[in-house]
VMD Tcl script that draws the C-alpha trace (Angstrom):
set ca {
  {44.57 -2.39 -9.42}
  {44.78 -3.31 -13.16}
  {41.46 -4.56 -14.43}
  {42.35 -6.13 -17.91}
  {45.43 -6.52 -20.10}
  {45.19 -5.51 -23.85}
  {43.27 -8.66 -25.13}
  {40.70 -8.03 -22.33}
  {41.68 -11.00 -20.32}
  {42.37 -10.73 -16.51}
  {46.07 -11.11 -15.76}
  {47.37 -13.47 -12.98}
  {48.34 -10.17 -11.16}
  {44.93 -8.61 -11.37}
  {43.41 -11.95 -10.34}
  {45.61 -12.11 -7.40}
  {45.09 -8.52 -6.38}
  {41.15 -8.92 -6.52}
  {41.75 -12.10 -4.30}
  {43.86 -9.70 -1.88}
  {41.04 -7.20 -1.95}
  {38.25 -9.67 -1.21}
  {40.03 -11.29 1.67}
  {40.73 -7.90 3.42}
  {37.04 -6.61 2.59}
  {35.83 -10.19 4.43}
  {37.86 -9.37 7.47}
  {36.44 -5.91 7.39}
  {32.67 -7.22 7.12}
  {33.13 -9.94 9.77}
  {33.90 -7.22 12.31}
  {30.68 -5.26 11.16}
  {27.81 -7.62 10.15}
  {26.55 -10.88 11.03}
  {28.23 -14.12 9.66}
  {25.27 -14.98 7.35}
  {25.46 -11.81 5.89}
  {29.43 -11.60 4.69}
  {29.30 -13.42 1.82}
  {26.19 -11.42 0.06}
  {27.74 -8.00 1.12}
  {31.18 -8.91 -0.11}
  {29.57 -9.88 -3.30}
  {27.76 -6.68 -3.56}
  {30.80 -4.58 -2.74}
  {33.06 -6.40 -5.37}
  {30.52 -5.76 -7.78}
  {30.13 -2.04 -7.10}
  {34.02 -1.97 -7.53}
  {33.95 -3.75 -11.06}
  {31.01 -1.25 -12.17}
  {33.15 1.63 -11.02}
  {36.49 0.58 -12.08}
  {37.23 4.17 -13.67}
  {36.49 5.85 -10.33}
  {38.77 3.51 -8.42}
  {41.50 3.94 -11.08}
  {41.30 7.83 -10.60}
  {41.10 7.75 -6.91}
  {44.23 9.36 -5.04}
  {43.89 6.55 -2.46}
  {42.57 3.49 -3.96}
  {42.54 1.62 -0.57}
  {40.69 4.38 1.11}
  {38.11 4.36 -1.64}
  {37.66 0.75 -1.49}
  {36.87 0.77 2.14}
  {34.59 3.83 1.92}
  {32.52 1.73 -0.60}
  {32.65 -1.06 1.82}
  {31.25 1.16 4.64}
  {28.81 2.67 2.35}
  {27.32 -0.81 1.89}
  {27.32 -1.86 5.44}
  {25.35 1.22 6.19}
  {23.04 0.42 3.32}
  {22.47 -3.19 4.59}
  {21.67 -2.01 8.15}
  {19.41 0.69 6.93}
  {17.58 -1.87 4.60}
  {17.33 -4.58 7.28}
  {15.89 -1.56 10.04}
  {13.43 -0.68 7.17}
  {12.18 -4.43 6.50}
  {11.73 -4.85 10.43}
  {9.81 -1.79 10.48}
  {7.51 -2.87 7.67}
  {7.08 -6.09 9.21}
  {6.14 -4.84 12.56}
  {3.69 -2.22 11.07}
  {1.91 -4.75 8.48}
  {1.30 -7.10 11.35}
  {0.59 -5.07 14.33}
  {-3.07 -4.40 14.00}
  {-4.33 -8.03 13.48}
  {-1.53 -9.90 15.58}
  {-2.35 -11.06 19.00}
  {0.19 -10.12 21.79}
  {2.54 -12.61 23.35}
  {4.93 -11.79 25.90}
  {8.41 -12.16 24.76}
  {10.81 -10.06 26.60}
  {13.98 -11.91 25.69}
  {13.30 -11.90 21.78}
  {14.63 -8.15 21.08}
  {15.68 -9.09 17.65}
  {14.17 -12.36 16.99}
  {15.17 -15.00 14.33}
  {11.46 -14.84 13.43}
  {11.65 -11.27 12.47}
  {14.73 -11.86 10.58}
  {12.95 -14.69 8.68}
  {9.91 -12.79 7.94}
  {11.98 -9.53 6.69}
  {13.35 -12.10 3.90}
  {9.88 -12.55 2.79}
  {9.18 -8.88 2.11}
  {10.81 -8.90 -1.31}
  {8.90 -11.65 -2.51}
  {5.50 -10.49 -1.15}
  {5.82 -7.02 -2.33}
  {6.57 -8.22 -5.99}
  {3.04 -9.76 -5.57}
  {1.51 -6.50 -5.37}
  {0.16 -4.41 -8.33}
  {3.25 -2.46 -9.76}
  {2.09 1.23 -8.56}
  {1.96 -0.23 -4.96}
  {5.18 -2.40 -5.32}
  {7.13 0.80 -6.56}
  {5.81 3.07 -3.88}
  {6.98 0.46 -1.09}
  {10.11 -0.39 -2.52}
  {11.11 3.49 -2.83}
  {9.86 4.37 0.64}
  {10.10 1.35 2.85}
  {13.01 -0.58 1.34}
  {15.10 2.20 -0.50}
  {14.27 4.76 2.41}
  {13.23 7.66 0.43}
  {10.78 10.14 1.89}
  {7.46 10.22 0.54}
  {8.03 13.57 -1.07}
  {11.18 12.33 -2.80}
  {9.49 9.15 -3.88}
  {6.57 11.01 -5.36}
  {9.13 13.16 -7.18}
  {10.96 10.45 -8.64}
  {7.74 8.65 -9.87}
  {5.97 12.01 -11.11}
  {3.42 11.97 -8.61}
  {2.00 14.48 -6.07}
  {2.87 13.97 -2.61}
  {-0.76 13.01 -1.46}
  {-0.86 10.67 -4.37}
  {2.27 8.82 -3.21}
  {0.99 8.77 0.49}
  {-2.04 7.30 -0.79}
  {-0.11 4.40 -2.80}
  {2.16 3.79 0.21}
  {-0.84 3.51 2.55}
  {-2.94 1.10 0.31}
  {0.56 -0.72 -0.56}
  {1.02 -1.43 2.99}
  {-2.56 -2.58 3.56}
  {-2.16 -4.84 0.74}
  {1.10 -6.30 2.04}
  {-0.36 -6.62 5.47}
  {-3.17 -8.70 4.00}
  {-0.85 -10.87 1.95}
  {1.36 -11.63 4.88}
  {-1.38 -12.41 7.21}
  {-2.74 -14.49 4.56}
  {0.00 -16.81 4.56}
  {1.08 -16.56 8.33}
  {-0.03 -16.01 11.70}
  {2.24 -13.42 13.00}
  {2.74 -13.07 16.92}
  {3.95 -9.72 18.52}
  {5.66 -9.23 21.76}
  {4.54 -6.28 24.11}
  {6.88 -3.78 22.29}
  {5.28 -4.58 19.03}
  {8.09 -6.68 17.60}
  {7.70 -10.06 15.85}
  {8.41 -12.89 18.42}
  {7.14 -15.51 16.34}
  {5.40 -16.64 13.34}
  {3.43 -19.88 11.97}
  {2.84 -20.33 8.15}
  {-0.74 -21.40 7.52}
  {0.36 -23.71 4.62}
  {3.95 -25.08 4.67}
  {5.98 -21.65 4.28}
  {5.23 -17.95 4.36}
  {7.05 -16.84 1.23}
}
mol new
graphics top color blue
foreach p $ca { graphics top sphere $p radius 0.5 }
foreach p [lrange $ca 0 end-1] q [lrange $ca 1 end] { graphics top cylinder $p $q radius 0.2 }
display resetview
């Protein structure tokens, strides 16, 4: 795959190659993620490919390299989604009343609230936001996050615990969250217009 010609302009061949790669990746993603996530994930993958063009050019099998990048992006997508769902459930669990909802294993309410995590975490003080991003969003252990921020493990645990408590307060201040018997988000009701 040739990225640019001598003047730094994308050639017609290069543009066609990128369109062909994007079409193949879109088919790949349609079989692996929900339809609403395909375009966002495709954009993320194409950005990774552009950022790592030198590795792509150096790869023995560029096609396999591209699909490995795509597969890693899909794995990251599901890991992030699972983490967001766990954080929502843990932040809402103590104060939310139980309602029976056996049919809602992965409810749309849970997925909608998961989208609110990022903007809600941004409202927290920086130290708590960093701790939650590293542990609950990026999936680092508290030991790894502590090393990355130059903190003790006990200091990181304290920040994560306090950050989760503040996130929970923020979430419950804007929304009433209802859980089913398994502790999953079954429904929510914004107190004023919308949750985030």
